[in-house]
Every structure is written in structure tokens, then in C-alpha cells.
C-alpha positions as CSV (number, residue, x, y, z in Angstrom):
1,X,-1.4,52.2,-4.0
2,X,-3.2,54.3,-1.4
3,X,-6.8,53.5,-2.6
4,X,-7.8,57.1,-2.0
5,X,-8.3,58.3,-5.6
6,X,-11.7,57.9,-7.2
7,X,-12.8,58.3,-10.8
8,X,-16.0,60.5,-10.9
9,X,-18.0,60.1,-14.1
10,X,-21.0,61.9,-15.5
11,X,-23.2,61.3,-18.6
12,X,-26.0,63.4,-20.1
13,X,-28.0,63.6,-23.3
14,X,-27.2,67.2,-24.0
15,X,-24.3,69.6,-23.3
16,X,-26.6,71.7,-21.1
17,X,-27.7,68.8,-19.0
18,X,-24.0,67.8,-18.5
19,X,-23.2,71.2,-17.2
20,X,-26.1,71.0,-14.8
21,X,-25.1,67.6,-13.6
22,X,-21.5,68.8,-13.1
23,X,-22.6,71.7,-10.9
24,X,-24.9,69.3,-8.9
25,X,-22.0,66.9,-8.4
26,X,-19.7,69.8,-7.3
27,X,-22.4,70.9,-4.8
28,X,-22.7,67.3,-3.4
29,X,-18.9,67.1,-3.1
30,X,-18.8,70.4,-1.2
31,X,-21.1,68.8,1.5
32,X,-19.1,65.6,1.6
33,X,-16.4,64.9,4.2
34,X,-13.3,62.8,3.4
35,X,-14.7,59.7,4.9
36,X,-17.7,59.9,2.7
37,X,-15.5,60.5,-0.3
38,X,-13.4,57.5,0.5
39,X,-16.6,55.4,0.7
40,X,-17.4,56.2,-3.0
41,X,-16.8,53.4,-5.6
42,X,-13.3,53.5,-7.1
43,X,-15.0,54.0,-10.5
44,X,-18.4,55.7,-10.8
45,X,-21.2,53.5,-12.1
46,X,-21.6,55.9,-15.1
47,X,-18.2,54.8,-16.4
48,X,-18.9,51.1,-15.9
49,X,-22.1,51.3,-17.9
50,X,-22.0,51.3,-21.7
51,X,-23.6,54.5,-23.0
52,X,-25.5,54.8,-26.2
53,X,-24.0,56.9,-29.1
54,X,-24.2,60.7,-28.8
55,X,-24.2,60.7,-25.0
56,X,-22.0,63.5,-23.4
57,X,-19.4,62.3,-21.0
58,X,-17.3,64.0,-18.3
59,X,-14.7,62.4,-15.9
60,X,-12.4,63.5,-13.2
61,X,-9.9,61.5,-11.0
62,X,-9.3,63.0,-7.6
63,X,-8.1,62.0,-4.1
64,X,-10.4,64.2,-2.0
65,X,-13.9,65.8,-2.0
66,X,-12.8,69.4,-1.8
67,X,-10.2,69.1,-4.6
68,X,-12.7,67.3,-6.8
69,X,-15.4,70.0,-6.3
70,X,-13.0,72.8,-7.0
71,X,-11.7,71.2,-10.2
72,X,-15.2,70.4,-11.5
73,X,-16.3,74.0,-11.0
74,X,-13.2,75.2,-13.0
75,X,-13.8,72.7,-15.9
76,X,-10.0,72.7,-16.3
77,X,-9.5,70.6,-19.4
78,X,-6.1,69.5,-18.1
79,X,-7.8,67.6,-15.3
80,X,-11.5,67.4,-16.2
81,X,-12.1,65.3,-19.4
82,X,-15.1,66.0,-21.5
83,X,-16.3,64.3,-24.7
84,X,-19.1,62.4,-26.4
85,X,-21.8,64.5,-27.9
86,X,-21.1,66.5,-31.1
87,X,-21.2,69.9,-29.3
88,X,-19.3,68.9,-26.2
89,X,-16.3,71.3,-25.6
90,X,-13.6,69.4,-23.7
91,X,-10.5,70.8,-25.4
92,X,-9.4,67.2,-26.1
93,X,-9.9,64.2,-28.3
94,X,-13.3,62.9,-29.1
95,X,-14.8,59.7,-30.6
96,X,-12.4,58.1,-33.1
97,X,-9.4,59.8,-31.5
98,X,-5.9,58.9,-32.8
99,X,-4.2,57.5,-29.7
100,X,-0.5,58.1,-30.1
101,X,1.7,56.3,-27.5
102,X,4.9,58.3,-26.7
103,X,7.9,56.3,-25.4
104,X,10.5,58.5,-23.6
105,X,14.2,58.0,-23.4
106,X,16.2,57.8,-20.1
107,X,17.0,60.4,-17.4
108,X,13.7,60.8,-15.6
109,X,13.4,57.3,-14.0
110,X,13.6,56.8,-10.3
111,X,13.5,54.0,-7.7
112,X,9.8,53.0,-7.1
113,X,8.6,54.0,-10.5
114,X,5.6,51.8,-11.4
115,X,5.3,50.2,-8.0
116,X,1.6,51.2,-7.7
117,X,0.8,49.9,-11.1
118,X,2.7,46.7,-10.3
119,X,0.2,46.0,-7.6
120,X,-3.1,47.2,-9.2
121,X,-2.5,46.4,-12.9
122,X,-1.9,42.6,-13.4
123,X,-1.0,42.9,-17.1
124,X,1.6,45.5,-16.2
125,X,3.1,43.3,-13.6
126,X,3.1,40.2,-15.9
127,X,4.7,42.1,-18.8
128,X,7.3,43.8,-16.6
129,X,8.2,40.4,-15.0
130,X,8.5,38.9,-18.5
131,X,10.8,41.6,-19.7
132,X,13.0,41.4,-16.5
133,X,13.2,37.6,-16.9
134,X,14.3,37.9,-20.5
135,X,16.9,40.5,-19.5
136,X,18.2,38.4,-16.7
137,X,18.6,35.4,-18.9
138,X,20.2,37.2,-21.8
139,X,22.3,39.9,-20.1
140,X,22.5,38.8,-16.4
141,X,20.6,41.9,-15.3
142,X,18.6,41.8,-12.1
143,X,16.4,44.9,-12.5
144,X,13.5,44.3,-10.1
145,X,15.5,45.2,-7.0
146,X,16.9,48.2,-8.8
147,X,13.4,49.5,-9.7
148,X,11.8,48.5,-6.4
149,X,14.7,48.5,-3.8
150,X,13.9,47.1,-0.3
151,X,10.2,47.4,-0.9
152,X,7.9,45.9,1.7
153,X,5.6,43.2,0.2
154,X,2.0,42.8,1.1
155,X,1.7,39.6,-0.9
156,X,0.9,41.3,-4.2
157,X,4.1,43.2,-4.9
158,X,6.0,46.3,-3.9
159,X,4.4,48.5,-1.3
160,X,3.7,52.2,-1.5
161,X,7.0,53.0,0.2
162,X,8.8,51.9,-2.9
163,X,7.5,54.9,-4.8
164,X,10.0,57.3,-3.4
165,X,10.7,60.4,-5.6
166,X,14.2,61.2,-6.6
167,X,16.2,63.8,-4.8
168,X,17.0,67.1,-6.4
169,X,20.7,66.3,-6.9
170,X,19.7,63.2,-8.9
171,X,17.4,65.1,-11.1
172,X,19.8,67.9,-11.9
173,X,22.8,65.7,-12.3
174,X,24.7,66.9,-9.2
175,X,25.4,63.5,-7.6
176,X,28.8,62.6,-6.5
177,X,28.3,59.1,-7.8
178,X,25.9,57.8,-10.5
179,X,23.0,55.9,-9.0
180,X,22.5,52.3,-10.2
181,X,19.2,53.2,-11.9
182,X,20.9,55.9,-13.9
183,X,23.7,53.7,-15.2
184,X,23.3,53.4,-19.0
185,X,23.6,49.6,-18.9
186,X,20.7,49.5,-16.5
187,X,18.6,52.6,-17.4
188,X,18.0,51.8,-21.1
189,X,16.7,48.2,-20.8
190,X,14.8,49.2,-17.6
191,X,12.9,52.1,-19.2
192,X,12.3,50.0,-22.3
193,X,10.7,47.3,-20.0
194,X,8.5,49.8,-18.0
195,X,7.1,51.5,-21.1
196,X,6.6,48.3,-23.0
197,X,4.7,46.9,-20.0
198,X,2.6,50.1,-19.8
199,X,1.7,49.8,-23.5
200,X,0.6,46.2,-23.2
201,X,-1.4,47.0,-20.0
202,X,-3.3,49.9,-21.7
203,X,-4.0,47.8,-24.7
204,X,-5.4,45.1,-22.4
205,X,-7.6,47.7,-20.9
206,X,-9.1,48.5,-24.3
207,X,-7.1,51.7,-25.0
208,X,-4.4,50.4,-27.4
209,X,-2.5,52.8,-29.8
210,X,-3.3,53.8,-33.3
211,X,0.2,55.3,-33.8
212,X,3.5,55.3,-31.9
213,X,6.5,57.6,-31.4
214,X,9.6,57.1,-29.3
215,X,12.4,59.3,-28.2
216,X,16.0,57.9,-28.5
217,X,15.9,54.4,-27.0
218,X,12.1,54.9,-26.8
219,X,12.0,54.5,-30.6
220,X,13.1,50.8,-30.1
221,X,10.2,50.3,-27.6
222,X,7.8,51.9,-30.1
223,X,9.1,49.6,-32.9
224,X,8.7,46.5,-30.7
225,X,5.1,47.4,-29.8
226,X,4.5,48.0,-33.6
227,X,5.8,44.5,-34.4
228,X,9.1,45.4,-36.0
229,X,10.9,43.1,-33.5
230,X,9.7,40.3,-31.2
231,X,10.1,41.2,-27.6
232,X,13.0,38.8,-26.8
233,X,15.0,40.1,-29.8
234,X,14.2,43.7,-29.0
235,X,15.5,43.2,-25.4
236,X,18.5,41.5,-26.7
237,X,19.3,44.5,-28.9
238,X,18.6,47.1,-26.3
239,X,20.7,45.4,-23.7
240,X,23.6,44.9,-26.1
241,X,23.3,48.6,-27.2
242,X,23.4,49.7,-23.6
243,X,26.5,47.6,-22.9
244,X,28.3,49.0,-26.0
245,X,27.4,52.6,-24.9
246,X,28.6,51.9,-21.4
247,X,32.1,51.1,-22.8
248,X,32.4,54.5,-24.5
249,X,34.4,57.4,-23.0
250,X,32.4,59.7,-20.7
251,X,30.3,62.3,-22.4
252,X,27.6,64.8,-21.6
253,X,24.3,66.2,-23.0
254,X,23.0,69.7,-22.6
255,X,19.4,70.9,-23.0
256,X,19.4,74.5,-24.3
257,X,16.2,76.7,-24.1
258,X,16.8,78.1,-27.5
259,X,16.1,77.3,-31.1
260,X,18.6,75.8,-33.6
261,X,19.6,79.3,-34.9
262,X,21.1,80.1,-31.5
263,X,22.7,76.7,-30.9
264,X,24.0,75.5,-34.2
265,X,27.0,78.0,-34.2
266,X,28.3,75.9,-31.4
267,X,27.9,72.6,-33.3
268,X,30.9,71.1,-35.1
269,X,34.2,69.9,-34.0
270,X,33.6,68.3,-30.6
271,X,29.8,69.0,-30.3
272,X,26.9,67.5,-32.1
273,X,23.2,68.5,-32.3
274,X,21.6,65.6,-30.5
275,X,18.0,66.7,-30.8
276,X,15.7,69.4,-32.2
277,X,12.9,69.3,-29.7
278,X,11.1,72.5,-30.6
279,X,11.5,76.1,-31.6
280,X,12.9,76.8,-28.1
281,X,14.7,73.6,-27.1
282,X,17.8,72.0,-28.6
283,X,20.1,69.4,-27.1
284,X,23.8,69.4,-27.6
285,X,26.0,66.3,-27.1
286,X,29.7,65.6,-26.8
287,X,32.7,65.5,-24.4
288,X,32.1,66.8,-20.9
289,X,34.6,69.7,-21.2
290,X,33.2,70.8,-24.6
291,X,29.6,70.7,-23.3
292,X,30.5,72.7,-20.2
293,X,32.2,75.3,-22.3
294,X,29.2,75.6,-24.6
295,X,26.9,75.9,-21.5
296,X,28.9,78.8,-20.3
297,X,28.9,80.6,-23.6
298,X,25.2,80.0,-24.1
299,X,24.3,81.2,-20.6
300,X,26.3,84.3,-21.2
301,X,24.2,84.9,-24.3
302,X,21.0,84.7,-22.1
303,X,20.0,81.1,-22.9
304,X,19.0,78.8,-20.0
305,X,20.9,75.5,-20.1
306,X,20.6,72.2,-18.1
307,X,22.9,69.2,-18.0
308,X,20.9,66.0,-18.6
309,X,21.3,63.1,-16.2
310,X,23.4,60.9,-18.5
311,X,27.0,59.8,-18.5
312,X,27.4,59.5,-22.2
313,X,27.0,61.6,-25.3
314,X,24.1,60.0,-27.1
315,X,23.2,61.0,-30.6
316,X,26.7,62.4,-31.3
317,X,29.8,61.6,-33.2
318,X,31.1,59.8,-30.0
319,X,28.6,56.9,-30.6
320,X,29.5,56.4,-34.3
321,X,32.1,53.6,-33.5
322,X,29.1,51.5,-32.3
323,X,27.4,51.5,-35.7
324,X,29.3,48.5,-37.0
325,X,28.8,46.2,-34.0
326,X,25.1,47.1,-33.8
327,X,24.6,46.5,-37.5
328,X,26.2,43.1,-37.1
329,X,23.8,42.1,-34.4
330,X,20.8,43.6,-36.2
331,X,21.7,41.5,-39.3
332,X,20.8,38.4,-37.3
333,X,17.4,39.7,-36.0
334,X,14.0,39.3,-37.7
335,X,13.1,42.8,-38.7
336,X,9.6,43.2,-40.0
337,X,7.5,46.1,-41.4
338,X,5.5,47.9,-38.6
339,X,1.9,46.8,-38.1
340,X,1.1,50.3,-36.8
341,X,2.4,53.7,-37.9
342,X,5.7,54.6,-36.2
343,X,7.5,57.9,-36.3
344,X,11.2,58.0,-37.1
345,X,13.7,60.0,-34.9
346,X,16.1,60.2,-37.8
347,X,13.7,61.6,-40.5
348,X,11.0,63.3,-38.4
349,X,8.3,61.6,-40.4
350,X,6.7,58.2,-40.6
351,X,9.0,55.2,-40.6
352,X,9.0,53.5,-44.0
353,X,9.0,49.7,-44.3
354,X,12.4,49.7,-45.9
355,X,13.8,51.7,-43.0
356,X,12.1,49.5,-40.3
357,X,13.6,46.3,-41.9
358,X,17.1,47.9,-42.4
359,X,19.8,46.9,-39.9
360,X,21.7,50.1,-41.0
361,X,18.8,52.3,-40.0
362,X,18.6,51.0,-36.4
363,X,22.4,50.9,-36.0
364,X,22.8,54.5,-37.0
365,X,19.8,55.7,-35.0
366,X,22.1,56.0,-31.9
367,X,24.4,58.6,-33.6
368,X,21.8,60.6,-35.6
369,X,20.0,63.8,-34.5
370,X,16.5,63.3,-33.1
371,X,14.1,65.4,-35.1
372,X,11.3,65.3,-32.5
373,X,9.9,68.7,-33.4
374,X,9.2,67.4,-36.9
375,X,7.6,64.3,-35.4
376,X,5.3,66.4,-33.3
377,X,4.2,68.3,-36.4
378,X,3.2,64.9,-37.9
379,X,1.3,63.9,-34.8
380,X,-0.7,67.1,-34.6
381,X,-1.8,66.6,-38.3
382,X,-3.5,63.3,-37.3
383,X,-7.3,63.4,-36.9
384,X,-8.3,64.2,-33.3
385,X,-4.9,63.2,-31.7
386,X,-4.7,62.1,-28.1
387,X,-1.1,61.9,-26.9
388,X,-0.4,59.2,-24.3
389,X,3.0,59.5,-22.4
390,X,4.2,56.1,-21.2
391,X,7.3,57.2,-19.2
392,X,7.5,59.2,-16.0
393,X,6.2,62.7,-16.0
394,X,5.4,64.7,-19.1
395,X,8.6,65.6,-20.9
396,X,7.3,64.7,-24.3
397,X,3.7,65.8,-24.0
398,X,5.0,69.1,-22.6
399,X,7.0,69.6,-25.7
400,X,3.9,68.7,-27.7
401,X,1.8,71.3,-26.0
402,X,4.5,74.0,-26.7
403,X,4.7,73.0,-30.4
404,X,3.5,75.7,-32.9
405,X,1.5,73.0,-34.8
406,X,-0.7,72.3,-31.8
407,X,-4.3,72.9,-32.7
408,X,-6.2,75.6,-30.7
409,X,-8.0,74.0,-27.8
410,X,-5.8,70.8,-27.7
411,X,-4.6,71.4,-24.1
412,X,-6.6,68.4,-22.9
413,X,-5.4,66.1,-25.7
414,X,-2.5,64.7,-23.6
415,X,-2.5,61.8,-21.1
416,X,0.0,61.2,-18.3
417,X,0.4,57.6,-17.2
418,X,3.2,57.8,-14.5
419,X,4.2,60.4,-12.0
420,X,7.4,62.5,-12.6
421,X,9.8,63.4,-9.9
422,X,7.9,66.4,-8.6
423,X,4.3,65.1,-9.2
424,X,2.0,65.0,-6.2
425,X,-0.5,62.7,-7.8
426,X,-0.2,59.0,-7.1
427,X,0.1,56.3,-9.8
428,X,-3.4,55.1,-8.9
429,X,-4.9,58.6,-9.5
430,X,-3.0,59.1,-12.7
431,X,-4.2,55.7,-14.0
432,X,-7.8,56.5,-13.2
433,X,-7.4,59.9,-14.8
434,X,-6.0,58.3,-18.0
435,X,-8.9,55.8,-18.1
436,X,-11.3,58.6,-17.6
437,X,-9.7,60.5,-20.5
438,X,-10.0,57.4,-22.7
439,X,-13.6,56.8,-21.6
440,X,-14.8,60.2,-22.6
441,X,-13.5,59.5,-26.2
442,X,-15.7,56.5,-26.4
443,X,-13.5,53.7,-25.1
444,X,-15.2,51.3,-22.8
445,X,-12.3,50.1,-20.5
446,X,-12.1,46.6,-19.3
447,X,-12.5,47.4,-15.6
448,X,-12.0,43.7,-14.7
449,X,-8.3,44.1,-15.8
450,X,-7.8,46.3,-12.8
451,X,-7.3,45.3,-9.2
452,X,-9.1,48.2,-7.6
453,X,-9.6,48.8,-3.8
């Protein structure tokens, strides 16, 4: 963590006063050099002080004075969070927001992911170490050096050099060999662990979820956070599932920038519809040759396609042979009704108690189509939704913002917690931005749970 980012926070009794205070802060930042900006507190006093009800709030995380001033003047709701008073217009969630934690699948992970949080967020570090310890004991996996390879240690954990971004070949699946972090047997439990640790850390900070949704293996992480499975059993299941998948024949998955009506004619025989992500994104899954042939045909028809970074055909007929072995293991695990609402990949609506406690449901989840577009419709129906993405980048919240059910003005109702492969913002800045977003909705974060510079 570089320590350069700062969370700037403002409060005012009226919307007009908040606008005046914002302009005044922008003027002050314009006169400030970078050394003066670096001398500011990591978190403004306004955010650390409990505000009375009805107070208007605004927050921005930035790493430099000039950038902060420019963004404050633009009032861009994607970076400047506003909330509090009844007439405040922040384009995002307000008091009483429904915080929906989104757990992504695999494919976007990279070496160094989470290294900044590992050093500045003690609960994240404790929970990640706990997950990795359980996976080592149960499955013989040593994931810490995979996630943080050859990282210098300053006495508190991996250094900033660990947070190297992936290369373009890795992201677009053009590697000659599969990197260790992308091997199914490693990637699935690793991403489960990172996102579970993030969920626990945000909860410890005072911004826990009111609802949960997961994509593919992310649904298992969401279910675990909701109390369907204790952590040791969930990791046992995810690790076993990954090993079973790793033993399957090679397969491929293809993201198609087109709706089901254009893609479904190619489904059947060797290809399955793996996911309906939105009106203009569908995922196909199946044998490599069949996927490549479909990609050529769809491209000729004018539809952009991209091979996903996976070596197996998830959510297709190729994974159906694993249903029996998974159901056998699940029959030995203590499945419970969720303590929080969880969305179902298989049905596209809220997971019912009888589904959550059914070994057959979880065993078949691997081979069934993900109905994520329908899940997003349910999320946008919630009161004042605030979508919090726990994996790297914004693949799920980007789909949410493109969804036709998104309310007008909800562009600021998404929170990113970790950088993606092409993000320029550090983990420290994204964490402060997330906490600023929560703060303007009325959350009073436990700042003592952070190790700030």
C-alpha cells in the first residue's frame, strides 16, 4: 500500500451548503502541492465524526490534489459519493441502502491480488490466512505463494511489488501454458477465499451485506457467508469440486456480445448455454473445437466474441458426470437455510430454504445455466440497492449498470473493492472509496479496524 490515497469527506446541513463546501475544498486543493496533499489525514475528520440525522455527506478518495479538485468540480457520481439529506442528489444509495455483496467466478484473478489489503486490513489477512490454512490441511494446497509470489516482506505481509497486474496474453487467454493461478484446482478455492475474506472484512468495518449474489463458484461463497455451510465444509466442497472439474476433458467458454436470440441457434449438440448475463451478453460452453467454430460463425454474423480464461466448459453438459460425486459429498455436509437472502444462479430468483438445504441443488449448479440477468432484475427491485463487488475489477457491476432494470440515476450505486487487470487505482484508494460510499449512506465505519498510514 503506497499510503498516497486520502479520503476527503464533507458534511453540511443543507444541499446548498454542501455544494458551497465542495467548491471551497476544490479551490483549496487547487492551491495545494502534492507534499501538502500527502500530509493530509488518511481519512478526513468529518468521516471520523458521527453526524446527526439529516446531515448531507460527500466523499471522494483520491491520490493527488489536482485529481481530487478536478473530480470534485465534476461531481461525477462514479467517483464522488453523495448522500444523507433528503434532497441530496448523489445518484446512488442513501440511508437504509440494501447492500448486495456480489461474488464473482474465476478468470480475472492475478498474482498480487489483495496484497495491499493483506497489509492494511487485519481482518482480511486473518480470514484469508484461515481459509488458506484449511485448504492446506484438507486439500494440500499452498495458495499464499501462488497469490503473493516472491513478495518482499516489510514485517506486516506482502509488499506493494506483489500487486503486479496480469499481462495481456493472460487476460485474453493467449498463453502458451496455463499459469498456476488460472488452474481450476487452484483458481476456484483461491477466489472463494479472497472474496470470503473481503466479505468478513467489510462486515467487521460495519458495512455487512443485507443480501448476496454469486456468479458460478461465487454462489458457493455467497451461500457460505449467508450461513448455508460452515467455512471448513464450504472449503472442503469447493476444493473437491475443483479437483473433480480438473479431471474432466479440456473445454472452453465463449462470451458473446449478443442476446439469447442470436446465440441460442448455436446451442445444442456439443454446445450449452452457460450463462445469460444480459440482453447483449451470453456465454457458450463446450468442447474447444465446437466453441471455436461457433466463435467464427458468430463473428461472421457481426457479434463480438471473446474466449474466457478457463480450461474447462463450466455450466455445460460436459460437467454433468460430476453431479453424482458432488451430491454424495454434499449429503455428508450440514446444509442450513440461509440467514440472509441469497440469489440463485439456477432459477434467477431468491434461493428457497428447500433448495439451500438440498444436496441435489448444489451438485447440479455446476452444469446448469447461470441466469444472472434475472438475478440483476431482482437486485434492482430492492429498496435503494448498493451493489458491492468483492472480486477483482467490475465484471458483475458492469453488467448490472447495463441491465435494463437499472433505475435512472443509479450509476453511483455500485462499489468496487479490488482493482482489475487494467485499473490504475491502488487497493488502498479503492478501499477508501468504498468506505466513503458506505459512509455517505449512513454507515459509521470502524476506522480502528484499518491499519492506515
